[in-house]
N, C-alpha and C positions, 0 to 999 in steps of 0.2 A: 509915183513917184521916183519910186524901183527899175518899176520897164523900163522908165523914161531914160534912168539914170546907166544903165547896162547896154543901151542901144552907141551910147555916143563916142564907144574907142572906134578906132578906125583901126579897119581886120588890116589894113596895111601896115602898120606898123607893129602887127605882131607876126607876119610873113612876109611873101612874097604870094605866091599862090594860097587860095583855098582849097581844101583838099575835102576830101570825101564823105569822115566822122569824125568825129568826135576823141576816140574810142584811144585809150592810152596802149602801147601795146603791154602785152603780163612780160615780168623779166623776175623769171622763180627767185635771182639771187635779193628781191627788196624783203619778201616772202621770209627767207634765213635771214633776215637782219630781224624780222620782226619776230624771227625766232628767239636769236643772243635777245633782246631787251630783255622779253617777256621773260627768261629766263634769267636774269639781272637783276629785274624786278623782286621772280618767285623766290632768290637765295637773298637777296634783302632782308627779303622778309620774315623765312628762315630763320632769320639772326646766321647764318654762315661765318662763323669767324674772318675766314676770307672774302666775304662778297658788303666792306660794310659802304662801298658806293653803287650798291646797285641801284637804287631809285635815280642812278641818272641813266637810265630805260628807260622812263619816260621822257628826257627828256631827246630820245632818241624818236622814240613814238611820235612828238610833235613834230621833228625836221623830213620824218615821216611824209606827214598829216602834211605841211607848209607843203612838200614837196607834190605830192599826189593830185592834190588840192586843186595846187595850181594849173597843174599838167594839164587836168580836165578844163579849166575855164581856159588856156592857150591854148586847147586842143578845137572846142564852143567855138569862139569863135575864132578859129581861122575854119571853121569850119561856117560857119552859117554865117557869118560877122558882125554876130550877138554874143553878149551874155542872160541866159533868162534865170533871171534871179528863184525865179518863182518854182520851175525845176533842183536846180541847183539846193534851194533849201527844203525840198522833198527828195528827193534821192538823199540829203545825206542824213533824212528822219526816218527816212525807208531801210539804210543803213544798219543804227546807232539805234534808233527809241526802241524799239520792242524786245532789244535783247536789254536793254538795260530796264525798261519795264517790267519783263521779265524776272532778271535778277535783282530788283528792291523788291518786286513783289512777296517772289516766292524767302529770302530776307525773311522779309517782317512776318508772312507763316509760321516760318521754324522760331523766328526767335517767342513767337504767340504761346508754340507749346512746348518749347523746350525753355526759353528765359519767359515765363513773362510776366517779371517782374519788371525787368529792361528794356516795356514794347514802347512803354509812355516817353523815354527819351527819344527810339527812333524817329520819332515821326514827322521831327524837323529836316531831319539826316534826310530823311526819306521824300521828302515837301523837295527839300534843297537840289535833290536829286534829276528827282523827277524835273527837275528847273534849267537844271544844268545850271545853279550857283552853287553848291555846293561848297566849294574852293570860298568865295567870300562868304559863307554864312562861316563856315572853320575861322577864317577870319576874324570875324565880329563876338565869334561865341569862345573866344582865343584860342584853340585845341593845338595842340602843337604833335606834329605827323612822327613824332622821330620815339616821344618822349613817354606815351602810355603805361603807367607800368599798370594798369589796372585792366580789365575788359575795353579795347579801343570802342570805337563805335566798327561796325561790321560795314560801312558807308563813307569809311574816313575816305580811300583810296577812290572814291569819285571823283576827288575836287580835281581829278586832270581831266575829266570828261568836261566838266565845269568849262576851264581854262579852252576847252578843244573848241567845245560848242558857241562859247560868247567871237571865238576869232572867226568861224565862222561865218556868221552871225553881217562882223564888219569888214572879211577878207576881201570880198568880191564887191562893193565898193571903191572898195579903193584899188583894186585894182586895175578893174575899168578908170576909175580918175586919173592915175597913173598912166596906162595906156592911151588915155587923150589927150596929157601932154607932152607926153615924150617917147625915143622907140623902145619894144623891149629891155634891151640890156640899160639903158640907162636909167627906165625899172628898173633894171636889177640892183643895181646901183643905190637907188634912193630905197628901196628894202633893206640893201644890209646895212644903211645907216637909221636905218628903224632899230633895227636887228643890237644896232648898236646903241640907240637910246633904252630898249629896256633893257640892256645888262646895267647902264647907267642909273638906268631909277633903282636900277636893283643895287645897287653898291649906295647909294644916298641915303637908301628908306632904309637899310642895313643894319638892327639893334642886335648891339650883341648880346645885350640881354633874350634877346628874343627871336626867330628867324622867321615864325607868324604869315607877317606881315608878304616877305618878296617870298615867298617859298609859296603863296599855294595864288600871290597876287596878279591877275594876267597881264597885269602892263610892266610883272617886272619876271614873264618866267613865256614874254611872248618872244622871246629872241631866238628859242630852235625851230619854231613855228614860219618866222619870216626869211632865217637860212635859208629853210630848202624849198620857201616861196619863192628867193632870189634863186634859185637854184635851178628852178625849174622856167623860167622865165628867158638864161640863158642855155639851158640846154631840155627845150620844148623837144615837140613830137618827134617831128618831122627828121629829131635827131637822131631817134632811132635807129631807124633801118641803115645808117651810114655805120662802113664799118673801119673798125682804125686797122692800120696797119704800123708796122715796124716802130718807128723812137717812140713814137705819142700812145703807143697798148701799151710798149716800157713804161714808160713812166705813170701812163693810169692804175694798172696793174701795180710797179712798186709803190705810189702813193694811198692805194685804194688798202693796201696791204701792212704798210704801216700805221695808217688810219686803222684800221681794227683792232688791232696790235698796243696801239695804246686807248682806244678805246678798251677793250678788256683791262688796260692796267687800269685803267682810270676806275671803272666796273670793283677793281680789285680795294684800292689805296687810296680810295675819297673818301669824303667826310660829311659829313651834311652840317654839321658841329664845328667845322674849320672856317673861320671868319678871310678866307683867302678867296676862296670855292665861291663867297656873297659881291664882293671886295674889287673883287682880281679880275671877273667876269666867267666864272668855270664854266655854268649852263653856257655861255654863250659860243668857248671853246669845244667841249661838249657836242654842241649844234655841230660847228663848223667840219668837228671829225668825222661828225655824223653822216653830212653831207658828203665827203671826200667819199665815206664807204659806198653809200646810195648809185654816187657819181659811178663808179667803179662796181659797183655789182648789176648797174645798170647793163652795162654792155658787155659783151659775150667777150670776157676774160678770166683771167686769175681768178681774181675772188667773187665775181659773180656763179664761175666753175664752183667754189670754197659754200658758200651759202647757199647752192642752189643742192643741196641735197637732200633727196628725199627725203627726212626725220625733220629735218630742218624748215622745208616746205610743211608737210604736216601742222609741226608745229604753228609757225605763222599762218598760216590757213586761220587753223583757231585760237588766233593770239586774241583780240577783241576780248572773246569767251570765258578764255584762262587768264585777264587781268579781270571781267567782272568780276568769276565767280573766286579768282582762289581768297583775297584775304576776307570775305566771310567766313570761308570753310575752316581761312586757320586762326580767323578769331573763337569762334565756337571747339575749338582742337587742340589749345594748349598742352605742351607735354606736361604732365608733374604736375598740372591746374587740374586742367577739365577733362585727362588722360590719365590714370598713373602708368605708364608704361614711359620704355626708354624713349630720348627728343629720338635719333637715328628712326625707331623704329616708326613713329607719331607721323614723325618726317614724312617719310614714306607714304605711311597709309594716306598725309592731306594731301600729296603729290597724285597717287593715283585717283583721290575723289575727283581731288579739280579737273582734270581731264576726263575723266567720264564723264561729268556734268558740262565742260566746255562741248565737251565733244554731241552729246547732247539737244545742249543748245544748236552749234553750227551743221548738225543733222536735220533736224523738225524744225528748228525756229529762223536763224541765219539765212538758210542757202533756200527754202525755199520760200520764200523775201522777198530778196536777190533776188529767184529766177517768175516773181511777177507774183505770187501766189496773190497774196492782199486783191492786185488791179482782177485776178481770174476770180476772186471770189466776187467781187463787187458785178464783174459780168456776168458770173451766173445769177446773182444775187435780180439781173436785170430783166433778165432770160424769164425769172416768171414767178408770180408772188409765194408760194411756198418759198421758194429760194432766199425772196426775198427776207420773209420773217423768220427762215432756215438766220441768214446771217444777220441779221437785224438781233433777233432772240441771241450769239453766238458776241457779237457788237458790247451789246448793251452787260453778259453775262464778265466779260473776260471786266468790262470800266467795274462795274460794281466789285468783280473780288479784291479790282486795285483799288479803288477807295475805301472800302473794307478794311483790306488788309495798312492802308498806311494811316488811314485818320480814324477805324475805329477800336483807339484803343483806351484801358482806365486811363480814366484824368489822372486819378489819386496816387496812380503806383510810381516810384521814385525816377527818378532821371538815374544813367547808369553812368559808374565814374570814367569816364575817358581819358585823365589828362593830368594832371601832376599835384595840378593844387587839387584833385575832385579826387587824388587816390587816398588822399592825407586819412588815418584813421580817428574815430572821435575821439574829443580830448580830455580826458574825466575832468566830472567837475572838480573836483578838488587838487587835477593836477595846478598851476603853474605858469605852465605853458602858456607862450601869448597865443593868440588866433592862427591855426594855422590857415588862412586861407586870406591875410591879407599884405597885402602889398607891400607897407610901408618897412624900411629897415629897424631893427627891436634892437632900441640905447637906451631905454631911461632903467636903471635896475630897482628891481627887484623892491620888499622892504623885508628883505628875509636878512637877519641881524648875526646869524651865526655865523665862526670864523670856519672855513671849508675843514673840513679832514685832510690827510694827509699833511705830504712837505707844503711848506710855504713856498707860494706863487711871488714870484718880482714880478711887481708891479700888476697893474690894471693887464686882465686878455680882453684880448680881438678876436671871435667866432667871427669867421666870413665862409658865410655855405646857403644853402640851397633851402627848400622845402622841409628837409630832414632837419636842419636844423631849429629851424621857424618852428615850428611844434616843440623841440629839447629846448626854448631857451629857458624855460621856466626855470627846469633841472641846470644843467647852465649855468643859469644865476647861483641858482643855491648851493650847488658845490663848488664849485669856482671862486663866490664872491659878488659881493654884490655888487661892486664897480664894473661886473665885469659885463661887455659892451657887445648884441649881437645882434648879424648882421643877414639875416635870411632874406630870400624871397626865389620863387616859388617859380623850376623853369632857367635857374642862373646854372653858368658854364662857366667854367675852369677862368675861359680862357678872359673874365672880367677881374682876376680875384689880381693879380698884379696894381691894378692901379687903385683900385679897393686897398690892398695891403700899405701903400704906400700914402696913401691920402688917413689912415692911422699914422705907419711911422710918423713922418711929419711932425705932431703934434699928441706921439704919444710915443712912451718907452717900453713899452708892456709886451710882452709876448704875443705870438699872433696861431690860431689854430685854423688852417683852412682845412671846410668837410664838405671839395663838390665832390663832382664826373660822375653822380648816377644822373644827370641826362644828355652827357653825350663824351665824350673820347675829351683827353686831358693830351696834351702833345711835354717834348722836356724842354721845349722853346720854352713853354708858359709855367713852368717850375721856379726854369732858370730865372724870369725873372719876380715869381714871388721871392723866389731865393736876392735877388738882387737886390727889388725895397723893402724888403724885412734888416736890414741890413745886419748887426752881430744877434739880434736878439734869437732867439727862442723860437723857434716855427713847429711847426704839430702837423701832421699829413692824418689826415684820418681814412681809412682806406675801406673800400668801397663795397653794398653785397645789396644787388639789385641785382634780375634776370634778366639780362642785360648783354650783346653778345662783349662789350667793351669792360666787362667788371673786371677779366685776369688783365688786359692789358696795361687798364691802367693802374687797377692797385701794382704789377710791375716797374711797371711808369716814376711812380713815387719812391715804393722801394727802394731801386734804383736812387733816386734823388736824395733821397738819405744817406745811404753808402757814402753818396761823391760830396755829398755835408754833415757829414759823418759825428762835428763838433758843433753844430748846433740843431739838426734837425732831426725829429721821430718820428714816426711810425705809429699809427694804432689799426690794428690789424680787426679792425670788425666783425669783413669777413669770417674769422676764425670762432666769435666769441658769438656770434650769429648757427654755426654749422653744429657750436655744443649746445645752444642757449637754440632753438628756431623763438622758441615765446618771446624773444627781444625782439621782435616784426611782428608786424601788422600782418591779418591777409592778405594784403599783397606785397607781401617780401620786402617790403622801402622801408618805409615807416613807424620807427621805435614803437614799440608801446609801451601805457606808462613806464613800467617797470623797464624797458630798457631805455629809455629816455636817462634816467642815473643811471647807468650800465657804463653808456657811452660819458657821461660826462663823468665820468668815477676816472675811467677809460683817462679819457682827457687827462686829468687831472694829476694822475701818475705819467704822462707821458712829459705831460712841463714842470713836474719837482722831481723828477728823477733823475738819475747820475746820465 
């Protein structure tokens, strides 16, 4: 069926005359763009304060993939008059699968040696990664990308390979279908409409409380790939040999440099917690910027010269291995937690280790396979019984290692904590706190009848927060009074606070406590919206103390707001409490212990009743 379908496209719709080869000329600038993208991802995962938008490097990879894959399809259709779907899928598998299998197996083996108690939780991740469905596995499991406080899964990052793998399956069929109906440039318009549709899907499905569905979903993340594919339909392999001179070359160089600068700014300024990124086409814009840089880099102009330098080419050629191995290495070597050393020293070691492993993967696995090592191995197998036996034993051994590593795990071992809701410390049996994994807000008062110590609180208190608040609900109601309403939800973002506060103030006159910001960045705009919704009520903002890059920035934003609204706003410096007494929080350095909950509630009471 596939073979029949892919032969229907008219090669005359692809270009004028057939060419001898489907090969696409090499452009060093594209390797440089890969290097920029993977460096952005590394900086983001190192939690460097200036790389908050480094996650957009993945979108650049999507755009590159869409462009290069479509270039290959266009070239093959021009050269042979048909697209060999089987050969296409095998080529993609040969390029991507061996390194992925090696990474997954190596990761599980290392975990079995160093963290045997965490291996059982890797089983589902490993199988989903090998099946190229890790993104949907994470959606179903409800595991956020940037919010895990305990040790996250070492295969969390493979979600992006799942998105690409699924697009590789459907894109050749769509490609041939479009070209069977319309000419190539008109097909590019249809593909751009699909990219826009993907951005619309993201906007429609976005949930301010959780970006999981739209962050991982293939339908919502296809825009970058499709933008790259549309560019390849307009700018096919036959255009590579055309030299641009005069004003056209100048325009392309200027546009490419401007887009490159805009990308670098996005890598530093964007935030995965900014709702505008999802509702106003932020990923689509990134894909369009990447496409402009890509187009300019593919030509022998200024952008190609800037990106086509030796170190960037070296990194770009190894970017796949760097991406695969950096996250497992980072997860196992957290500064101050796994390795008691300064962050800069640990991060330097992490980068060196990543580059060394990626170099080994590139030289010993990726390059030999790309040059036909597997084909040669089977050719030798056909040459004689002894060689065949050797190849068979080798294949069986590799397969057995993979199966044992992935599935041969102790069934009774506990799964690892990988997200906000899983990293909650155990609730003591005598502690009145609510179950920290429950989703509904806590609104019913406890049976505590003792009045709170300290000053008098003016009216019932409304406390809005995330899992920290949820786990502290009992202590809050004990200290602040039994009529206190606690609305806590796992993974909640600060951007949801204005509406929640407005809902409370529409029917209640009591003060407001906002304990949010542990799961993402806080904007001054949202803080102002909270103050507007609160009216003339006292508002207490609780500072955050989490091992995340946004901690200092969020606390600064809250302190600035308290200065602006000095008449009614107060700030609880929870980070100072924890710094003085680390025992106030649990092993994840985030959620308060039983004693910490009482201290937190008391500090909030003092802020509510003080001057």
